[in-house]
N, CA, C and O atoms as a MOPAC input file, in Angstrom:
PM7 MOZYME 1SCF
protein

 N    139.53500 1    87.78100 1    56.99400 1
 C    139.73900 1    88.59300 1    57.64400 1
 C    138.61500 1    88.70300 1    58.52100 1
 O    137.46400 1    88.42300 1    58.18600 1
 N    138.99500 1    89.15000 1    59.74900 1
 C    137.68500 1    89.60500 1    60.95100 1
 C    138.22900 1    88.44400 1    61.63300 1
 O    139.30100 1    87.86200 1    61.79700 1
 N    136.51500 1    88.34400 1    62.08400 1
 C    136.22100 1    87.05500 1    63.16000 1
 C    135.78000 1    85.86200 1    63.07100 1
 O    134.60700 1    85.70300 1    63.40900 1
 N    136.50500 1    84.73900 1    62.62900 1
 C    136.41600 1    83.58000 1    62.11700 1
 C    135.55900 1    83.17300 1    63.54300 1
 O    134.57500 1    83.90200 1    63.42200 1
 N    135.43900 1    82.68800 1    64.37200 1
 C    135.51000 1    82.01300 1    65.79700 1
 C    137.20900 1    81.50300 1    66.08400 1
 O    138.35200 1    81.92100 1    65.89400 1
 N    136.37200 1    80.11900 1    66.76300 1
 C    137.30000 1    79.83800 1    67.86400 1
 C    137.73600 1    78.07200 1    67.20700 1
 O    138.33200 1    77.33000 1    67.98900 1
 N    137.48500 1    77.69300 1    66.18100 1
 C    137.37400 1    76.55400 1    65.89300 1
 C    138.63000 1    76.26900 1    64.52900 1
 O    139.24800 1    75.25700 1    64.19900 1
 N    138.61400 1    77.99400 1    63.87100 1
 C    139.30000 1    78.21100 1    63.10000 1
 C    140.79100 1    79.07900 1    63.11300 1
 O    140.81700 1    80.17100 1    63.68000 1
 N    142.13000 1    78.48400 1    62.40200 1
 C    142.85900 1    79.33000 1    62.95100 1
 C    142.76000 1    80.07500 1    62.41700 1
 O    142.41600 1    79.76800 1    61.27500 1
 N    142.97700 1    81.96500 1    62.71600 1
 C    143.38200 1    83.24100 1    62.75300 1
 C    143.72500 1    83.36600 1    61.27200 1
 O    144.43100 1    82.44100 1    60.87000 1
 N    143.37700 1    84.34400 1    60.30600 1
 C    143.68000 1    84.22500 1    59.17500 1
 C    144.86400 1    85.10800 1    59.04000 1
 O    145.84100 1    84.98400 1    58.30200 1
 N    144.51200 1    86.20500 1    60.07900 1
 C    145.15400 1    87.91300 1    59.54700 1
 C    145.31200 1    88.31000 1    61.22600 1
 O    145.01200 1    87.51600 1    62.11800 1
 N    145.83400 1    89.67300 1    61.46200 1
 C    146.15200 1    89.92900 1    62.71600 1
 C    144.56700 1    90.62000 1    63.51900 1
 O    144.34600 1    90.62500 1    64.73000 1
 N    143.65700 1    91.14500 1    62.44400 1
 C    142.67200 1    91.28000 1    63.02300 1
 C    141.49800 1    90.38100 1    63.18300 1
 O    140.50300 1    90.67000 1    63.84700 1
 N    141.64900 1    89.46400 1    62.64300 1
 C    140.76400 1    87.85700 1    63.27300 1
 C    141.67700 1    87.84700 1    64.61700 1
 O    141.17700 1    88.42400 1    65.58300 1
 N    142.80300 1    87.33000 1    64.77100 1
 C    143.56700 1    87.20500 1    66.35700 1
 C    143.03800 1    88.04700 1    67.00300 1
 O    142.35300 1    87.58500 1    67.91600 1
 N    143.06200 1    89.48600 1    66.89900 1
 C    142.90800 1    90.57300 1    67.69200 1
 C    140.91700 1    90.11900 1    67.88500 1
 O    140.47400 1    90.41900 1    68.99400 1
 N    140.27900 1    89.72000 1    67.27100 1
 C    138.67800 1    89.17300 1    67.37600 1
 C    139.13700 1    88.01000 1    68.03100 1
 O    138.58600 1    88.07300 1    69.13000 1
 N    139.87000 1    86.91200 1    67.99900 1
 C    139.52000 1    85.80600 1    68.81800 1
 C    139.85700 1    86.02200 1    70.69300 1
 O    139.15200 1    85.61900 1    71.61900 1
 N    141.44000 1    86.95000 1    70.77700 1
 C    141.21000 1    87.05000 1    72.06000 1
 C    140.32300 1    88.24200 1    72.75400 1
 O    140.30200 1    88.37400 1    73.97700 1
 N    139.60900 1    89.07800 1    71.88600 1
 C    138.03400 1    89.71900 1    72.65400 1
 C    137.35000 1    88.79900 1    72.66000 1
 O    136.70100 1    88.76300 1    73.70500 1
 N    137.01100 1    87.46600 1    71.57700 1
 C    136.17200 1    86.99600 1    72.22700 1
 C    136.19200 1    86.17200 1    73.54800 1
 O    135.36100 1    86.04200 1    74.44600 1
 N    137.48400 1    85.64400 1    73.33900 1
 C    138.19100 1    84.83400 1    74.38200 1
 C    137.51900 1    85.66600 1    76.47100 1
 O    137.04400 1    85.07100 1    77.43900 1
 N    137.81600 1    86.98500 1    76.27900 1
 C    137.84600 1    86.92900 1    77.13800 1
 C    136.75300 1    88.30300 1    77.67500 1
 O    136.84200 1    88.84400 1    78.77700 1
 N    135.76600 1    88.66500 1    76.61400 1
 C    134.90800 1    88.57100 1    76.92200 1
 C    133.53600 1    88.04400 1    77.47400 1
 O    133.18400 1    86.91600 1    77.12800 1
 N    132.51500 1    88.99200 1    78.54300 1
 C    132.41600 1    88.14700 1    79.48400 1
 C    130.61200 1    88.20500 1    79.13800 1
 O    129.88700 1    87.37500 1    79.68700 1
 N    130.08500 1    89.14800 1    78.29000 1
 C    128.88900 1    89.06000 1    77.56300 1
 C    129.02400 1    90.69300 1    77.84100 1
 O    129.95900 1    91.44800 1    78.10600 1
 N    126.95800 1    90.89700 1    77.54700 1
 C    127.29200 1    92.59800 1    76.73400 1
 C    126.93500 1    93.57500 1    78.48000 1
 O    127.20000 1    94.76600 1    78.64600 1
 N    126.22300 1    92.52800 1    79.67900 1
 C    125.96900 1    93.39600 1    80.76900 1
 C    127.38200 1    93.31900 1    81.63700 1
 O    127.45300 1    94.06800 1    82.61100 1
 N    128.51300 1    92.45300 1    81.33900 1
 C    129.51000 1    92.61000 1    82.40200 1
 C    130.89900 1    93.73100 1    81.93700 1
 O    131.04700 1    94.48900 1    80.97800 1
 N    131.68600 1    93.42600 1    83.01400 1
 C    132.76800 1    94.51000 1    83.17700 1
 C    133.66500 1    94.15100 1    82.41200 1
 O    134.59900 1    93.49400 1    82.87200 1
 N    133.61300 1    94.53500 1    80.84500 1
 C    134.98400 1    94.03500 1    80.06400 1
 C    136.18300 1    95.63800 1    79.93200 1
 O    136.99500 1    95.79500 1    79.02000 1
 N    136.00800 1    96.39500 1    80.82800 1
 C    136.66100 1    97.45500 1    80.74800 1
 C    138.64300 1    96.48500 1    80.11700 1
 O    139.31100 1    96.60200 1    79.09000 1
 N    138.76800 1    95.94600 1    80.95200 1
 C    140.58700 1    95.49400 1    80.83300 1
 C    140.04600 1    94.31300 1    79.69600 1
 O    141.18000 1    94.16000 1    79.24200 1
 N    139.53100 1    93.71800 1    79.18500 1
 C    139.70900 1    93.09700 1    78.54400 1
 C    138.94200 1    93.98400 1    76.53300 1
 O    139.19000 1    93.48500 1    75.43500 1
 N    138.28000 1    94.98400 1    76.71900 1
 C    138.52800 1    95.99600 1    75.72300 1
 C    139.87200 1    96.36000 1    75.53100 1
 O    140.72500 1    95.81900 1    74.82700 1
 N    139.96200 1    97.59300 1    76.43000 1
 C    141.36100 1    97.73800 1    76.64500 1
 C    142.19600 1    96.90300 1    75.81400 1
 O    142.73100 1    97.30200 1    74.77900 1
 N    142.31900 1    95.48900 1    76.38500 1
 C    143.97700 1    94.94400 1    75.61800 1
 C    143.07000 1    94.75800 1    74.34600 1
 O    143.67100 1    94.41600 1    73.32700 1
 N    141.82200 1    94.91900 1    74.26500 1
 C    141.47100 1    94.64100 1    72.24600 1
 C    141.99500 1    95.59800 1    71.30800 1
 O    142.27000 1    95.36000 1    70.13200 1
 N    142.17400 1    97.23800 1    72.20600 1
 C    142.25100 1    98.64400 1    71.74500 1
 C    143.69300 1    98.24600 1    70.94800 1
 O    143.96500 1    98.13300 1    69.75200 1
 N    144.53900 1    98.07800 1    72.27200 1
 C    145.77800 1    97.68600 1    72.07400 1
 C    145.97200 1    96.89600 1    70.82300 1
 O    146.53700 1    97.46300 1    69.88700 1
 N    145.56700 1    95.62700 1    70.67900 1
 C    145.33600 1    94.75700 1    69.80100 1
 C    144.88700 1    95.33000 1    68.61200 1
 O    145.19500 1    94.67300 1    67.61700 1
 N    144.23600 1    96.37800 1    68.40000 1
 C    143.82900 1    97.07000 1    67.28500 1
 C    144.65100 1    98.00600 1    66.68200 1
 O    144.85500 1    97.82900 1    65.48100 1
 N    145.26800 1    99.12900 1    67.31300 1
 C    146.06800 1    99.93200 1    67.17400 1
 C    147.08400 1    99.80900 1    65.91500 1
 O    147.09100 1   100.61500 1    64.98500 1
 N    147.62500 1    99.10000 1    65.98000 1
 C    148.69100 1    98.64100 1    64.92200 1
 C    148.22100 1    98.38600 1    63.50600 1
 O    148.79400 1    98.84200 1    62.51700 1
 N    147.07200 1    97.57900 1    63.47400 1
 C    146.55600 1    97.28400 1    62.90100 1
 C    145.58200 1    98.60000 1    61.87000 1
 O    145.33200 1    98.56700 1    60.66500 1
 N    145.21600 1    99.64800 1    62.88700 1
 C    144.93700 1   100.89100 1    62.40800 1
 C    145.71700 1   101.46100 1    61.67800 1
 O    145.26900 1   102.06500 1    60.70400 1
 N    147.15900 1   101.43100 1    61.94700 1
 C    147.84100 1   102.30400 1    61.71000 1
 C    148.24000 1   102.38200 1    60.52300 1
 O    148.54500 1   103.32300 1    59.78900 1
 N    148.18700 1   100.73600 1    60.35700 1
 C    149.23800 1    99.52000 1    59.33100 1
 C    147.79400 1   100.12500 1    57.70100 1
 O    148.03500 1   100.19600 1    56.49600 1
 N    146.81300 1   100.34400 1    58.24300 1
 C    145.82300 1    99.86700 1    57.18600 1
 C    144.93900 1   100.59600 1    56.86100 1
 O    144.07700 1   100.61700 1    57.73900 1
 N    144.62200 1   101.44900 1    55.72100 1
 C    144.07700 1   102.95400 1    55.36900 1
 C    142.49500 1   103.15100 1    55.45600 1
 O    141.92400 1   102.63800 1    54.49400 1
 N    141.51700 1   103.86700 1    56.51900 1
 C    140.28700 1   103.74100 1    56.91700 1
 C    139.49800 1   103.49300 1    55.23300 1
 O    138.33100 1   103.87500 1    55.32800 1
 N    139.80400 1   102.98000 1    53.78300 1
 C    139.02000 1   103.08000 1    52.80100 1
 C    139.22600 1   101.68900 1    52.22700 1
 O    138.95300 1   101.42200 1    51.05700 1
 N    139.80400 1   100.66200 1    53.24400 1
 C    140.37900 1    98.99100 1    53.30400 1
 C    139.55700 1    98.60500 1    53.70100 1
 O    139.09800 1    99.46700 1    54.45000 1
 N    138.72900 1    97.42900 1    53.71500 1
 C    137.93300 1    96.41500 1    54.18400 1
 C    139.01000 1    96.17400 1    55.69500 1
 O    138.35900 1    96.38600 1    56.71700 1
 N    139.74900 1    95.97900 1    55.83000 1
 C    140.17600 1    95.43900 1    56.95800 1
 C    140.54500 1    96.71700 1    57.67700 1
 O    140.61500 1    96.50500 1    58.88800 1
 N    140.89900 1    98.41800 1    57.23400 1
 C    141.10700 1    99.39500 1    57.90800 1
 C    139.70100 1    99.53100 1    58.52900 1
 O    139.59600 1    99.40300 1    59.74900 1
 N    138.77500 1    99.74400 1    57.88400 1
 C    137.28300 1    99.94900 1    58.12800 1
 C    136.85400 1    99.58500 1    59.29500 1
 O    136.49500 1   100.37100 1    60.17300 1
 N    136.86700 1    97.83200 1    59.41900 1
 C    136.76900 1    96.99900 1    60.64600 1
 C    137.23200 1    97.24800 1    61.55200 1
 O    136.47300 1    97.26400 1    62.52100 1
 N    138.94400 1    97.64400 1    61.84800 1
 C    139.59400 1    97.48000 1    62.43200 1
 C    139.00100 1    99.04400 1    62.83600 1
 O    138.99600 1    99.10800 1    64.06500 1
 N    138.57000 1   100.14400 1    62.31900 1
 C    138.32600 1   101.60800 1    62.97400 1
 C    136.72700 1   101.22600 1    64.10400 1
 O    136.46300 1   101.46900 1    65.28200 1
 N    135.98700 1   100.54100 1    62.98300 1
 C    134.56600 1   100.34600 1    63.46000 1
 C    134.59700 1    99.83700 1    64.91500 1
 O    133.77500 1   100.25600 1    65.73000 1
 N    135.62700 1    98.85200 1    65.27300 1
 C    135.75900 1    98.51700 1    66.48900 1
 C    136.14900 1    99.18100 1    67.53200 1
 O    135.72400 1    99.32900 1    68.67900 1
 N    137.58400 1    99.78800 1    66.55500 1
 C    137.97600 1   100.75000 1    67.72300 1
 C    136.90100 1   101.73400 1    68.18500 1
 O    136.84000 1   101.83500 1    69.41000 1
 N    136.11900 1   102.41300 1    67.55700 1
 C    134.93400 1   103.25500 1    67.58600 1
 C    134.14600 1   103.19200 1    69.00600 1
 O    133.92400 1   103.90500 1    69.98400 1
 N    133.79200 1   101.58200 1    68.38700 1
 C    132.57000 1   101.17000 1    69.65600 1
 C    133.14900 1   100.42200 1    70.80400 1
 O    132.47100 1   100.36300 1    71.83000 1
 N    134.42600 1    99.78400 1    70.76500 1
 C    135.12300 1    99.10100 1    71.94400 1
 C    136.03900 1   100.57700 1    73.03800 1
 O    136.28900 1   100.58000 1    74.24300 1
 N    136.21500 1   101.24400 1    72.37500 1
 C    136.42800 1   102.62100 1    73.28300 1
 C    135.86900 1   103.03900 1    73.70200 1
 O    136.43800 1   103.84500 1    74.43900 1
 N    134.20600 1   103.10400 1    73.83300 1
 C    133.78000 1   103.64500 1    74.30700 1
 C    133.25900 1   102.54600 1    76.04000 1
 O    132.47400 1   102.78100 1    76.95800 1
 N    133.69700 1   102.00500 1    75.89600 1
 C    133.65300 1   100.68500 1    76.74900 1
 C    134.43000 1   100.29800 1    77.76200 1
 O    134.19000 1    99.29100 1    78.42900 1
 N    135.72900 1   101.30900 1    78.01300 1
 C    136.73900 1   100.96200 1    78.65600 1
 C    136.90500 1   101.87600 1    79.62200 1
 O    137.84200 1   101.77400 1    80.41400 1

């Protein structure tokens, strides 16, 4: 679960969402609004289908909380 980088196939939907976000993310000082918006769309079903008290649900919600500030 989570982000395993580019060289290993994604192991779940959260890992795949992180993979696509990493591919479009241009760095912390760049304009990443469209990249972050696409990430939030990918995270939406993950949040909806995983309870907040699961590891996957907690990580997905943390990503939403962080990246929703930068769209």
